[in-house]
All heavy atoms as a GROMACS GRO file, in nm:
protein
  646
    1MET      N    1  12.375  13.981   9.752
    1MET     CA    2  12.403  13.852   9.692
    1MET      C    3  12.285  13.812   9.604
    1MET      O    4  12.170  13.825   9.643
    1MET     CB    5  12.427  13.749   9.802
    1MET     CG    6  12.462  13.615   9.751
    1MET     SD    7  12.505  13.512   9.893
    1MET     CE    8  12.594  13.389   9.809
    2SER      N    9  12.312  13.760   9.490
    2SER     CA   10  12.207  13.727   9.393
    2SER      C   11  12.219  13.581   9.350
    2SER      O   12  12.329  13.528   9.338
    2SER     CB   13  12.220  13.818   9.271
    2SER     OG   14  12.122  13.788   9.178
    3THR      N   15  12.105  13.518   9.330
    3THR     CA   16  12.104  13.381   9.279
    3THR      C   17  12.076  13.386   9.129
    3THR      O   18  12.016  13.482   9.080
    3THR     CB   19  11.997  13.295   9.348
    3THR    OG1   20  11.868  13.354   9.324
    3THR    CG2   21  12.021  13.285   9.497
    4PRO      N   22  12.115  13.284   9.055
    4PRO     CA   23  12.087  13.285   8.912
    4PRO      C   24  11.937  13.273   8.884
    4PRO      O   25  11.862  13.215   8.964
    4PRO     CB   26  12.162  13.162   8.859
    4PRO     CG   27  12.189  13.078   8.978
    4PRO     CD   28  12.191  13.167   9.097
    5LYS      N   29  11.893  13.331   8.774
    5LYS     CA   30  11.752  13.323   8.735
    5LYS      C   31  11.724  13.183   8.686
    5LYS      O   32  11.799  13.127   8.606
    5LYS     CB   33  11.722  13.426   8.627
    5LYS     CG   34  11.736  13.567   8.678
    5LYS     CD   35  11.705  13.669   8.571
    5LYS     CE   36  11.722  13.810   8.627
    5LYS     NZ   37  11.695  13.912   8.527
    6ARG      N   38  11.613  13.125   8.737
    6ARG     CA   39  11.575  12.988   8.702
    6ARG      C   40  11.429  12.984   8.660
    6ARG      O   41  11.347  13.052   8.720
    6ARG     CB   42  11.596  12.893   8.820
    6ARG     CG   43  11.738  12.885   8.865
    6ARG     CD   44  11.749  12.796   8.988
    6ARG     NE   45  11.882  12.804   9.045
    6ARG     CZ   46  11.976  12.712   9.026
    6ARG    NH1   47  11.950  12.606   8.954
    6ARG    NH2   48  12.094  12.725   9.081
    7PHE      N   49  11.400  12.904   8.560
    7PHE     CA   50  11.262  12.887   8.518
    7PHE      C   51  11.189  12.795   8.614
    7PHE      O   52  11.248  12.702   8.669
    7PHE     CB   53  11.255  12.832   8.375
    7PHE     CG   54  11.282  12.937   8.271
    7PHE    CD1   55  11.409  12.956   8.221
    7PHE    CD2   56  11.179  13.018   8.225
    7PHE    CE1   57  11.434  13.053   8.126
    7PHE    CE2   58  11.203  13.116   8.131
    7PHE     CZ   59  11.331  13.134   8.082
    8ILE      N   60  11.060  12.820   8.634
    8ILE     CA   61  10.977  12.739   8.722
    8ILE      C   62  10.899  12.641   8.635
    8ILE      O   63  10.811  12.683   8.558
    8ILE     CB   64  10.879  12.827   8.804
    8ILE    CG1   65  10.954  12.937   8.878
    8ILE    CG2   66  10.798  12.741   8.900
    8ILE    CD1   67  10.865  13.042   8.938
    9ALA      N   68  10.932  12.514   8.642
    9ALA     CA   69  10.869  12.413   8.557
    9ALA      C   70  10.720  12.401   8.586
    9ALA      O   71  10.679  12.390   8.701
    9ALA     CB   72  10.936  12.278   8.576
   10GLY      N   73  10.638  12.408   8.483
   10GLY     CA   74  10.495  12.389   8.497
   10GLY      C   75  10.419  12.510   8.546
   10GLY      O   76  10.297  12.506   8.558
   11ALA      N   77  10.488  12.621   8.575
   11ALA     CA   78  10.420  12.741   8.626
   11ALA      C   79  10.351  12.814   8.512
   11ALA      O   80  10.400  12.819   8.399
   11ALA     CB   81  10.521  12.833   8.693
   12VAL      N   82  10.235  12.873   8.543
   12VAL     CA   83  10.156  12.948   8.445
   12VAL      C   84  10.158  13.095   8.486
   12VAL      O   85  10.133  13.129   8.602
   12VAL     CB   86  10.011  12.895   8.440
   12VAL    CG1   87   9.926  12.978   8.345
   12VAL    CG2   88  10.010  12.749   8.399
   13CYS      N   89  10.185  13.181   8.392
   13CYS     CA   90  10.190  13.325   8.418
   13CYS      C   91  10.052  13.375   8.456
   13CYS      O   92   9.954  13.347   8.385
   13CYS     CB   93  10.241  13.399   8.296
   13CYS     SG   94  10.240  13.579   8.316
   14PRO      N   95  10.038  13.449   8.567
   14PRO     CA   96   9.907  13.500   8.606
   14PRO      C   97   9.853  13.608   8.512
   14PRO      O   98   9.734  13.633   8.510
   14PRO     CB   99   9.929  13.556   8.746
   14PRO     CG  100  10.075  13.565   8.765
   14PRO     CD  101  10.140  13.478   8.665
   15ARG      N  102   9.937  13.669   8.432
   15ARG     CA  103   9.891  13.774   8.342
   15ARG      C  104   9.857  13.720   8.202
   15ARG      O  105   9.747  13.742   8.152
   15ARG     CB  106   9.996  13.884   8.329
   15ARG     CG  107   9.950  13.995   8.235
   15ARG     CD  108  10.034  14.119   8.243
   15ARG     NE  109  10.015  14.177   8.375
   15ARG     CZ  110  10.108  14.249   8.436
   15ARG    NH1  111  10.222  14.273   8.378
   15ARG    NH2  112  10.085  14.299   8.555
   16CYS      N  113   9.949  13.647   8.138
   16CYS     CA  114   9.925  13.604   7.999
   16CYS      C  115   9.892  13.456   7.986
   16CYS      O  116   9.863  13.409   7.878
   16CYS     CB  117  10.046  13.637   7.912
   16CYS     SG  118  10.194  13.538   7.947
   17ALA      N  119   9.896  13.382   8.096
   17ALA     CA  120   9.863  13.239   8.101
   17ALA      C  121   9.958  13.152   8.020
   17ALA      O  122   9.926  13.038   7.986
   17ALA     CB  123   9.719  13.214   8.059
   18ALA      N  124  10.077  13.201   7.990
   18ALA     CA  125  10.177  13.120   7.919
   18ALA      C  126  10.242  13.024   8.018
   18ALA      O  127  10.279  13.063   8.129
   18ALA     CB  128  10.282  13.209   7.856
   19MET      N  129  10.256  12.899   7.978
   19MET     CA  130  10.316  12.798   8.065
   19MET      C  131  10.467  12.792   8.041
   19MET      O  132  10.513  12.810   7.929
   19MET     CB  133  10.255  12.661   8.042
   19MET     CG  134  10.310  12.555   8.136
   19MET     SD  135  10.241  12.392   8.108
   19MET     CE  136  10.092  12.404   8.201
   20ASP      N  137  10.541  12.766   8.148
   20ASP     CA  138  10.687  12.751   8.144
   20ASP      C  139  10.759  12.878   8.098
   20ASP      O  140  10.863  12.871   8.034
   20ASP     CB  141  10.728  12.632   8.057
   20ASP     CG  142  10.684  12.500   8.114
   20ASP    OD1  143  10.668  12.490   8.237
   20ASP    OD2  144  10.664  12.405   8.036
   21ARG      N  145  10.705  12.993   8.128
   21ARG     CA  146  10.769  13.119   8.092
   21ARG      C  147  10.807  13.202   8.215
   21ARG      O  148  10.866  13.308   8.201
   21ARG     CB  149  10.677  13.203   8.003
   21ARG     CG  150  10.636  13.138   7.875
   21ARG     CD  151  10.750  13.140   7.776
   21ARG     NE  152  10.707  13.097   7.645
   21ARG     CZ  153  10.738  12.980   7.593
   21ARG    NH1  154  10.813  12.896   7.660
   21ARG    NH2  155  10.698  12.946   7.473
   22LEU      N  156  10.773  13.153   8.336
   22LEU     CA  157  10.807  13.224   8.458
   22LEU      C  158  10.946  13.185   8.506
   22LEU      O  159  10.982  13.068   8.501
   22LEU     CB  160  10.707  13.193   8.570
   22LEU     CG  161  10.572  13.261   8.563
   22LEU    CD1  162  10.486  13.217   8.681
   22LEU    CD2  163  10.584  13.411   8.562
   23ARG      N  164  11.019  13.283   8.552
   23ARG     CA  165  11.149  13.256   8.612
   23ARG      C  166  11.156  13.326   8.747
   23ARG      O  167  11.082  13.421   8.773
   23ARG     CB  168  11.263  13.298   8.521
   23ARG     CG  169  11.263  13.442   8.487
   23ARG     CD  170  11.369  13.475   8.386
   23ARG     NE  171  11.364  13.619   8.358
   23ARG     CZ  172  11.451  13.683   8.286
   23ARG    NH1  173  11.552  13.619   8.231
   23ARG    NH2  174  11.440  13.812   8.265
   24THR      N  175  11.242  13.278   8.834
   24THR     CA  176  11.253  13.332   8.969
   24THR      C  177  11.400  13.347   9.005
   24THR      O  178  11.487  13.277   8.952
   24THR     CB  179  11.182  13.242   9.072
   24THR    OG1  180  11.187  13.304   9.199
   24THR    CG2  181  11.244  13.104   9.081
   25TRP      N  182  11.428  13.442   9.094
   25TRP     CA  183  11.561  13.463   9.148
   25TRP      C  184  11.551  13.541   9.278
   25TRP      O  185  11.448  13.598   9.309
   25TRP     CB  186  11.652  13.534   9.046
   25TRP     CG  187  11.620  13.678   9.022
   25TRP    CD1  188  11.679  13.786   9.081
   25TRP    CD2  189  11.521  13.731   8.934
   25TRP    NE1  190  11.623  13.902   9.034
   25TRP    CE2  191  11.526  13.871   8.944
   25TRP    CE3  192  11.429  13.674   8.848
   25TRP    CZ2  193  11.442  13.954   8.870
   25TRP    CZ3  194  11.345  13.757   8.774
   25TRP    CH2  195  11.353  13.895   8.786
   26GLU      N  196  11.660  13.540   9.355
   26GLU     CA  197  11.666  13.613   9.480
   26GLU      C  198  11.780  13.714   9.473
   26GLU      O  199  11.886  13.684   9.418
   26GLU     CB  200  11.691  13.519   9.598
   26GLU     CG  201  11.578  13.423   9.623
   26GLU     CD  202  11.609  13.324   9.733
   26GLU    OE1  203  11.710  13.343   9.804
   26GLU    OE2  204  11.534  13.228   9.748
   27GLN      N  205  11.754  13.832   9.531
   27GLN     CA  206  11.857  13.935   9.534
   27GLN      C  207  11.838  14.020   9.658
   27GLN      O  208  11.729  14.073   9.681
   27GLN     CB  209  11.848  14.021   9.408
   27GLN     CG  210  11.959  14.121   9.394
   27GLN     CD  211  11.952  14.193   9.261
   27GLN    OE1  212  11.862  14.173   9.181
   27GLN    NE2  213  12.050  14.276   9.236
   28ASN      N  214  11.940  14.029   9.741
   28ASN     CA  215  11.938  14.108   9.864
   28ASN      C  216  11.819  14.074   9.955
   28ASN      O  217  11.753  14.162  10.009
   28ASN     CB  218  11.937  14.258   9.831
   28ASN     CG  219  12.059  14.300   9.755
   28ASN    OD1  220  12.168  14.248   9.776
   28ASN    ND2  221  12.043  14.393   9.663
   29GLY      N  222  11.791  13.947   9.972
   29GLY     CA  223  11.685  13.903  10.063
   29GLY      C  224  11.544  13.919  10.009
   29GLY      O  225  11.448  13.909  10.083
   30VAL      N  226  11.530  13.944   9.880
   30VAL     CA  227  11.399  13.959   9.817
   30VAL      C  228  11.390  13.861   9.702
   30VAL      O  229  11.485  13.846   9.624
   30VAL     CB  230  11.378  14.104   9.766
   30VAL    CG1  231  11.242  14.118   9.700
   30VAL    CG2  232  11.393  14.203   9.880
   31ARG      N  233  11.276  13.793   9.691
   31ARG     CA  234  11.254  13.698   9.582
   31ARG      C  235  11.174  13.769   9.472
   31ARG      O  236  11.078  13.839   9.499
   31ARG     CB  237  11.177  13.577   9.632
   31ARG     CG  238  11.152  13.473   9.523
   31ARG     CD  239  11.089  13.348   9.578
   31ARG     NE  240  11.186  13.282   9.664
   31ARG     CZ  241  11.155  13.218   9.776
   31ARG    NH1  242  11.031  13.211   9.815
   31ARG    NH2  243  11.248  13.161   9.848
   32TYR      N  244  11.216  13.747   9.348
   32TYR     CA  245  11.150  13.809   9.233
   32TYR      C  246  11.099  13.700   9.138
   32TYR      O  247  11.158  13.593   9.129
   32TYR     CB  248  11.248  13.899   9.156
   32TYR     CG  249  11.301  14.014   9.238
   32TYR    CD1  250  11.424  14.005   9.301
   32TYR    CD2  251  11.228  14.130   9.252
   32TYR    CE1  252  11.474  14.110   9.376
   32TYR    CE2  253  11.277  14.237   9.326
   32TYR     CZ  254  11.399  14.225   9.388
   32TYR     OH  255  11.448  14.329   9.463
   33ARG      N  256  10.990  13.732   9.067
   33ARG     CA  257  10.938  13.647   8.959
   33ARG      C  258  10.907  13.737   8.841
   33ARG      O  259  10.858  13.848   8.858
   33ARG     CB  260  10.806  13.579   8.998
   33ARG     CG  261  10.814  13.470   9.097
   33ARG     CD  262  10.689  13.388   9.105
   33ARG     NE  263  10.565  13.466   9.111
   33ARG     CZ  264  10.445  13.413   9.107
   33ARG    NH1  265  10.431  13.283   9.096
   33ARG    NH2  266  10.337  13.488   9.114
   34ASP      N  267  10.934  13.686   8.721
   34ASP     CA  268  10.892  13.759   8.602
   34ASP      C  269  10.861  13.659   8.491
   34ASP      O  270  10.894  13.542   8.499
   34ASP     CB  271  10.995  13.862   8.559
   34ASP     CG  272  11.121  13.804   8.498
   34ASP    OD1  273  11.145  13.682   8.514
   34ASP    OD2  274  11.197  13.878   8.435
   35CYS      N  275  10.791  13.710   8.390
   35CYS     CA  276  10.752  13.629   8.274
   35CYS      C  277  10.830  13.678   8.154
   35CYS      O  278  10.836  13.800   8.130
   35CYS     CB  279  10.601  13.641   8.250
   35CYS     SG  280  10.544  13.548   8.104
   36VAL      N  281  10.889  13.587   8.077
   36VAL     CA  282  10.964  13.625   7.959
   36VAL      C  283  10.873  13.644   7.838
   36VAL      O  284  10.916  13.694   7.735
   36VAL     CB  285  11.076  13.523   7.927
   36VAL    CG1  286  11.178  13.520   8.040
   36VAL    CG2  287  11.020  13.386   7.902
   37ALA      N  288  10.744  13.607   7.849
   37ALA     CA  289  10.650  13.622   7.738
   37ALA      C  290  10.572  13.753   7.744
   37ALA      O  291  10.520  13.799   7.644
   37ALA     CB  292  10.552  13.504   7.736
   38CYS      N  293  10.560  13.813   7.862
   38CYS     CA  294  10.488  13.940   7.877
   38CYS      C  295  10.563  14.028   7.978
   38CYS      O  296  10.675  13.996   8.017
   38CYS     CB  297  10.342  13.917   7.920
   38CYS     SG  298  10.322  13.858   8.090
   39ASP      N  299  10.502  14.134   8.024
   39ASP     CA  300  10.570  14.226   8.115
   39ASP      C  301  10.537  14.200   8.262
   39ASP      O  302  10.554  14.288   8.346
   39ASP     CB  303  10.539  14.371   8.078
   39ASP     CG  304  10.391  14.403   8.089
   39ASP    OD1  305  10.311  14.310   8.100
   39ASP    OD2  306  10.356  14.523   8.085
   40PHE      N  307  10.492  14.079   8.296
   40PHE     CA  308  10.462  14.046   8.436
   40PHE      C  309  10.589  14.048   8.519
   40PHE      O  310  10.692  13.992   8.481
   40PHE     CB  311  10.395  13.908   8.445
   40PHE     CG  312  10.375  13.861   8.587
   40PHE    CD1  313  10.274  13.914   8.664
   40PHE    CD2  314  10.458  13.766   8.642
   40PHE    CE1  315  10.255  13.872   8.796
   40PHE    CE2  316  10.440  13.722   8.772
   40PHE     CZ  317  10.339  13.776   8.849
   41PHE      N  318  10.582  14.112   8.636
   41PHE     CA  319  10.694  14.118   8.730
   41PHE      C  320  10.635  14.122   8.870
   41PHE      O  321  10.539  14.194   8.896
   41PHE     CB  322  10.779  14.243   8.706
   41PHE     CG  323  10.893  14.256   8.802
   41PHE    CD1  324  11.008  14.184   8.785
   41PHE    CD2  325  10.883  14.341   8.912
   41PHE    CE1  326  11.114  14.196   8.874
   41PHE    CE2  327  10.987  14.353   9.002
   41PHE     CZ  328  11.103  14.280   8.982
   42GLU      N  329  10.693  14.044   8.962
   42GLU     CA  330  10.642  14.040   9.100
   42GLU      C  331  10.759  14.031   9.196
   42GLU      O  332  10.856  13.960   9.172
   42GLU     CB  333  10.551  13.918   9.116
   42GLU     CG  334  10.483  13.909   9.249
   42GLU     CD  335  10.386  13.791   9.255
   42GLU    OE1  336  10.416  13.685   9.198
   42GLU    OE2  337  10.281  13.809   9.317
   43GLN      N  338  10.746  14.102   9.308
   43GLN     CA  339  10.845  14.099   9.414
   43GLN      C  340  10.781  14.033   9.536
   43GLN      O  341  10.673  14.073   9.578
   43GLN     CB  342  10.886  14.242   9.447
   43GLN     CG  343  10.984  14.256   9.558
   43GLN     CD  344  11.020  14.402   9.581
   43GLN    OE1  345  11.003  14.486   9.496
   43GLN    NE2  346  11.071  14.429   9.699
   44LEU      N  347  10.845  13.931   9.593
   44LEU     CA  348  10.791  13.855   9.704
   44LEU      C  349  10.888  13.859   9.822
   44LEU      O  350  11.008  13.843   9.803
   44LEU     CB  351  10.768  13.709   9.664
   44LEU     CG  352  10.680  13.685   9.542
   44LEU    CD1  353  10.696  13.543   9.494
   44LEU    CD2  354  10.537  13.714   9.577
   45PRO      N  355  10.836  13.876   9.944
   45PRO     CA  356  10.925  13.868  10.060
   45PRO      C  357  10.967  13.723  10.084
   45PRO      O  358  10.891  13.630  10.060
   45PRO     CB  359  10.840  13.920  10.175
   45PRO     CG  360  10.700  13.894  10.132
   45PRO     CD  361  10.699  13.905   9.981
   46ILE      N  362  11.089  13.705  10.133
   46ILE     CA  363  11.139  13.571  10.165
   46ILE      C  364  11.107  13.544  10.310
   46ILE      O  365  11.143  13.623  10.398
   46ILE     CB  366  11.290  13.559  10.138
   46ILE    CG1  367  11.317  13.579   9.990
   46ILE    CG2  368  11.344  13.425  10.187
   46ILE    CD1  369  11.463  13.578   9.953
   47GLU      N  370  11.042  13.434  10.337
   47GLU     CA  371  11.008  13.396  10.474
   47GLU      C  372  11.131  13.340  10.542
   47GLU      O  373  11.195  13.249  10.492
   47GLU     CB  374  10.895  13.293  10.474
   47GLU     CG  375  10.766  13.345  10.415
   47GLU     CD  376  10.659  13.239  10.410
   47GLU    OE1  377  10.677  13.132  10.471
   47GLU    OE2  378  10.558  13.263  10.345
   48GLU      N  379  11.164  13.394  10.656
   48GLU     CA  380  11.282  13.351  10.730
   48GLU      C  381  11.262  13.216  10.798
   48GLU      O  382  11.349  13.133  10.801
   48GLU     CB  383  11.321  13.456  10.834
   48GLU     CG  384  11.370  13.585  10.773
   48GLU     CD  385  11.497  13.567  10.692
   48GLU    OE1  386  11.582  13.485  10.732
   48GLU    OE2  387  11.511  13.634  10.589
   49GLN      N  388  11.142  13.195  10.855
   49GLN     CA  389  11.116  13.070  10.925
   49GLN      C  390  11.064  12.967  10.827
   49GLN      O  391  10.980  12.997  10.742
   49GLN     CB  392  11.012  13.091  11.034
   49GLN     CG  393  11.057  13.184  11.143
   49GLN     CD  394  10.949  13.206  11.245
   49GLN    OE1  395  10.834  13.172  11.222
   49GLN    NE2  396  10.985  13.265  11.357
   50ALA      N  397  11.116  12.847  10.838
   50ALA     CA  398  11.068  12.739  10.754
   50ALA      C  399  10.926  12.703  10.795
   50ALA      O  400  10.895  12.693  10.913
   50ALA     CB  401  11.160  12.618  10.766
   51ALA      N  402  10.842  12.684  10.698
   51ALA     CA  403  10.704  12.649  10.726
   51ALA      C  404  10.699  12.507  10.782
   51ALA      O  405  10.761  12.416  10.728
   51ALA     CB  406  10.620  12.660  10.600
   52SER      N  407  10.628  12.491  10.890
   52SER     CA  408  10.616  12.357  10.948
   52SER      C  409  10.512  12.278  10.871
   52SER      O  410  10.418  12.333  10.815
   52SER     CB  411  10.578  12.366  11.095
   52SER     OG  412  10.453  12.428  11.109
   53GLU      N  413  10.530  12.150  10.868
   53GLU     CA  414  10.438  12.063  10.796
   53GLU      C  415  10.305  12.058  10.869
   53GLU      O  416  10.300  12.046  10.991
   53GLU     CB  417  10.498  11.922  10.788
   53GLU     CG  418  10.416  11.827  10.704
   53GLU     CD  419  10.481  11.690  10.692
   53GLU    OE1  420  10.581  11.666  10.760
   53GLU    OE2  421  10.430  11.610  10.616
   54LEU      N  422  10.197  12.070  10.792
   54LEU     CA  423  10.065  12.062  10.851
   54LEU      C  424  10.037  11.922  10.902
   54LEU      O  425  10.078  11.824  10.840
   54LEU     CB  426   9.959  12.101  10.749
   54LEU     CG  427   9.962  12.245  10.700
   54LEU    CD1  428   9.858  12.266  10.591
   54LEU    CD2  429   9.936  12.339  10.815
   55SER      N  430   9.968  11.912  11.011
   55SER     CA  431   9.934  11.783  11.069
   55SER      C  432   9.817  11.722  10.993
   55SER      O  433   9.711  11.783  10.982
   55SER     CB  434   9.898  11.802  11.216
   55SER     OG  435   9.858  11.681  11.272
   56THR      N  436   9.838  11.605  10.938
   56THR     CA  437   9.733  11.533  10.866
   56THR      C  438   9.726  11.390  10.916
   56THR      O  439   9.812  11.345  10.990
   56THR     CB  440   9.760  11.530  10.714
   56THR    OG1  441   9.880  11.456  10.692
   56THR    CG2  442   9.774  11.670  10.657
   57ARG      N  443   9.624  11.317  10.872
   57ARG     CA  444   9.612  11.178  10.915
   57ARG      C  445   9.722  11.092  10.856
   57ARG      O  446   9.755  10.986  10.908
   57ARG     CB  447   9.475  11.122  10.878
   57ARG     CG  448   9.451  11.111  10.729
   57ARG     CD  449   9.314  11.050  10.700
   57ARG     NE  450   9.289  11.048  10.559
   57ARG     CZ  451   9.334  10.956  10.475
   57ARG    NH1  452   9.407  10.857  10.521
   57ARG    NH2  453   9.306  10.962  10.347
   58VAL      N  454   9.784  11.136  10.748
   58VAL     CA  455   9.888  11.058  10.683
   58VAL      C  456  10.020  11.067  10.759
   58VAL      O  457  10.092  10.969  10.774
   58VAL     CB  458   9.906  11.106  10.537
   58VAL    CG1  459  10.021  11.034  10.470
   58VAL    CG2  460   9.778  11.085  10.460
   59ASN      N  461  10.055  11.187  10.809
   59ASN     CA  462  10.185  11.201  10.874
   59ASN      C  463  10.179  11.187  11.026
   59ASN      O  464  10.278  11.209  11.093
   59ASN     CB  465  10.250  11.334  10.835
   59ASN     CG  466  10.173  11.454  10.883
   59ASN    OD1  467  10.077  11.444  10.957
   59ASN    ND2  468  10.215  11.571  10.837
   60GLN      N  469  10.065  11.151  11.081
   60GLN     CA  470  10.052  11.129  11.225
   60GLN      C  471  10.038  10.980  11.254
   60GLN      O  472   9.964  10.910  11.186
   60GLN     CB  473   9.928  11.202  11.280
   60GLN     CG  474   9.936  11.352  11.265
   60GLN     CD  475  10.051  11.410  11.344
   60GLN    OE1  476  10.072  11.376  11.459
   60GLN    NE2  477  10.127  11.497  11.280
   61PRO      N  478  10.111  10.929  11.353
   61PRO     CA  479  10.098  10.787  11.386
   61PRO      C  480   9.960  10.756  11.444
   61PRO      O  481   9.898  10.839  11.509
   61PRO     CB  482  10.207  10.763  11.490
   61PRO     CG  483  10.240  10.897  11.543
   61PRO     CD  484  10.207  10.997  11.437
   62ARG      N  485   9.912  10.636  11.413
   62ARG     CA  486   9.781  10.594  11.466
   62ARG      C  487   9.796  10.561  11.614
   62ARG      O  488   9.904  10.537  11.664
   62ARG     CB  489   9.731  10.472  11.389
   62ARG     CG  490   9.700  10.504  11.245
   62ARG     CD  491   9.634  10.388  11.178
   62ARG     NE  492   9.713  10.267  11.194
   62ARG     CZ  493   9.745  10.184  11.097
   62ARG    NH1  494   9.705  10.208  10.976
   62ARG    NH2  495   9.815  10.076  11.119
   63GLU      N  496   9.683  10.556  11.682
   63GLU     CA  497   9.682  10.525  11.826
   63GLU      C  498   9.747  10.390  11.853
   63GLU      O  499   9.825  10.376  11.946
   63GLU     CB  500   9.539  10.526  11.879
   63GLU     CG  501   9.477  10.664  11.884
   63GLU     CD  502   9.546  10.756  11.982
   63GLU    OE1  503   9.591  10.710  12.087
   63GLU    OE2  504   9.558  10.875  11.950
   64SER      N  505   9.717  10.289  11.770
   64SER     CA  506   9.773  10.156  11.795
   64SER      C  507   9.924  10.155  11.773
   64SER      O  508   9.996  10.082  11.839
   64SER     CB  509   9.706  10.052  11.705
   64SER     OG  510   9.729  10.083  11.569
   65GLN      N  511   9.974  10.240  11.683
   65GLN     CA  512  10.118  10.247  11.663
   65GLN      C  513  10.186  10.320  11.777
   65GLN      O  514  10.298  10.288  11.812
   65GLN     CB  515  10.148  10.319  11.531
   65GLN     CG  516  10.113  10.238  11.410
   65GLN     CD  517  10.135  10.318  11.282
   65GLN    OE1  518  10.135  10.439  11.284
   65GLN    NE2  519  10.150  10.247  11.172
   66ARG      N  520  10.120  10.417  11.834
   66ARG     CA  521  10.180  10.492  11.945
   66ARG      C  522  10.199  10.406  12.068
   66ARG      O  523  10.298  10.415  12.137
   66ARG     CB  524  10.090  10.611  11.981
   66ARG     CG  525  10.096  10.722  11.883
   66ARG     CD  526  10.019  10.840  11.933
   66ARG     NE  527   9.978  10.921  11.820
   66ARG     CZ  528   9.881  11.008  11.821
   66ARG    NH1  529   9.811  11.027  11.930
   66ARG    NH2  530   9.852  11.077  11.715
   67GLU      N  531  10.102  10.322  12.096
   67GLU     CA  532  10.107  10.242  12.218
   67GLU      C  533  10.176  10.109  12.198
   67GLU      O  534  10.210  10.042  12.294
   67GLU     CB  535   9.964  10.220  12.268
   67GLU     CG  536   9.892  10.349  12.303
   67GLU     CD  537   9.746  10.326  12.334
   67GLU    OE1  538   9.704  10.209  12.339
   67GLU    OE2  539   9.675  10.424  12.354
   68ASN      N  540  10.197  10.067  12.073
   68ASN     CA  541  10.258   9.938  12.042
   68ASN      C  542  10.188   9.823  12.112
   68ASN      O  543  10.251   9.732  12.167
   68ASN     CB  544  10.407   9.939  12.076
   68ASN     CG  545  10.484  10.029  11.984
   68ASN    OD1  546  10.448  10.045  11.868
   68ASN    ND2  547  10.590  10.088  12.034
   69GLU      N  548  10.057   9.828  12.114
   69GLU     CA  549   9.978   9.723  12.176
   69GLU      C  550   9.964   9.604  12.081
   69GLU      O  551   9.959   9.621  11.960
   69GLU     CB  552   9.836   9.771  12.207
   69GLU     CG  553   9.827   9.874  12.313
   69GLU     CD  554   9.682   9.914  12.339
   69GLU    OE1  555   9.592   9.865  12.268
   69GLU    OE2  556   9.660   9.993  12.429
   70VAL      N  557   9.953   9.488  12.139
   70VAL     CA  558   9.924   9.369  12.061
   70VAL      C  559   9.776   9.339  12.078
   70VAL      O  560   9.726   9.330  12.190
   70VAL     CB  561  10.009   9.248  12.110
   70VAL    CG1  562   9.970   9.123  12.035
   70VAL    CG2  563  10.156   9.279  12.094
   71GLN      N  564   9.706   9.326  11.966
   71GLN     CA  565   9.564   9.296  11.971
   71GLN      C  566   9.543   9.156  11.915
   71GLN      O  567   9.596   9.122  11.810
   71GLN     CB  568   9.484   9.397  11.890
   71GLN     CG  569   9.493   9.537  11.946
   71GLN     CD  570   9.411   9.635  11.863
   71GLN    OE1  571   9.364   9.602  11.756
   71GLN    NE2  572   9.394   9.754  11.916
   72THR      N  573   9.466   9.077  11.987
   72THR     CA  574   9.439   8.942  11.942
   72THR      C  575   9.322   8.941  11.845
   72THR      O  576   9.231   9.023  11.852
   72THR     CB  577   9.406   8.850  12.061
   72THR    OG1  578   9.294   8.902  12.129
   72THR    CG2  579   9.523   8.839  12.156
   73VAL      N  580   9.326   8.848  11.752
   73VAL     CA  581   9.220   8.832  11.655
   73VAL      C  582   9.146   8.702  11.687
   73VAL      O  583   9.207   8.598  11.706
   73VAL     CB  584   9.278   8.824  11.512
   73VAL    CG1  585   9.170   8.799  11.409
   73VAL    CG2  586   9.354   8.953  11.478
   74ARG      N  587   9.015   8.712  11.693
   74ARG     CA  588   8.933   8.595  11.725
   74ARG      C  589   8.856   8.555  11.600
   74ARG      O  590   8.783   8.635  11.542
   74ARG     CB  591   8.836   8.628  11.838
   74ARG     CG  592   8.769   8.508  11.894
   74ARG     CD  593   8.693   8.545  12.018
   74ARG     NE  594   8.553   8.516  11.992
   74ARG     CZ  595   8.450   8.561  12.061
   74ARG    NH1  596   8.472   8.641  12.161
   74ARG    NH2  597   8.330   8.528  12.032
   75ILE      N  598   8.874   8.430  11.556
   75ILE     CA  599   8.805   8.381  11.437
   75ILE      C  600   8.672   8.323  11.482
   75ILE      O  601   8.666   8.237  11.570
   75ILE     CB  602   8.890   8.277  11.364
   75ILE    CG1  603   9.023   8.340  11.321
   75ILE    CG2  604   8.814   8.219  11.245
   75ILE    CD1  605   9.119   8.245  11.260
   76LEU      N  606   8.566   8.370  11.421
   76LEU     CA  607   8.431   8.323  11.456
   76LEU      C  608   8.392   8.206  11.367
   76LEU      O  609   8.418   8.207  11.248
   76LEU     CB  610   8.330   8.437  11.438
   76LEU     CG  611   8.357   8.562  11.522
   76LEU    CD1  612   8.257   8.670  11.486
   76LEU    CD2  613   8.350   8.530  11.670
   77ASP      N  614   8.329   8.109  11.428
   77ASP     CA  615   8.279   7.994  11.355
   77ASP      C  616   8.139   8.027  11.303
   77ASP      O  617   8.047   8.052  11.383
   77ASP     CB  618   8.276   7.871  11.445
   77ASP     CG  619   8.241   7.744  11.371
   77ASP    OD1  620   8.229   7.749  11.247
   77ASP    OD2  621   8.225   7.642  11.438
   78PRO      N  622   8.117   8.030  11.172
   78PRO     CA  623   7.985   8.068  11.118
   78PRO      C  624   7.877   7.966  11.150
   78PRO      O  625   7.760   7.997  11.141
   78PRO     CB  626   8.009   8.079  10.968
   78PRO     CG  627   8.131   7.998  10.940
   78PRO     CD  628   8.212   8.001  11.065
   79LYS      N  629   7.911   7.844  11.189
   79LYS     CA  630   7.812   7.741  11.220
   79LYS      C  631   7.751   7.761  11.356
   79LYS      O  632   7.646   7.705  11.386
   79LYS     CB  633   7.876   7.603  11.210
   79LYS     CG  634   7.924   7.570  11.070
   79LYS     CD  635   7.991   7.435  11.069
   79LYS     CE  636   8.052   7.408  10.931
   79LYS     NZ  637   8.126   7.286  10.927
   80LYS      N  638   7.813   7.836  11.443
   80LYS     CA  639   7.762   7.851  11.579
   80LYS      C  640   7.672   7.970  11.591
   80LYS      O  641   7.670   8.069  11.541
   80LYS     CB  642   7.876   7.862  11.679
   80LYS     CG  643   7.950   7.733  11.695
   80LYS     CD  644   8.051   7.747  11.802
   80LYS     CE  645   8.128   7.617  11.820
   80LYS     NZ  646   8.223   7.624  11.925
   0.00000   0.00000   0.00000
């Protein structure tokens, strides 16, 4: 089974450095890339398992969100 060849927007060819000239497609469980501006051609294995998202501070809940604690705020009087 083959997928249609599609251009990769913003991609730069590793051989000739031409932008927007790389295209990709899949055929028989193998992913291919080539450049229409030069003779660059690459065969890539298709990963069967989806890559899990890396754990970062942005996608992890904070401690206060995990516990759903209510914290009181105390206003200090600067005159005292």
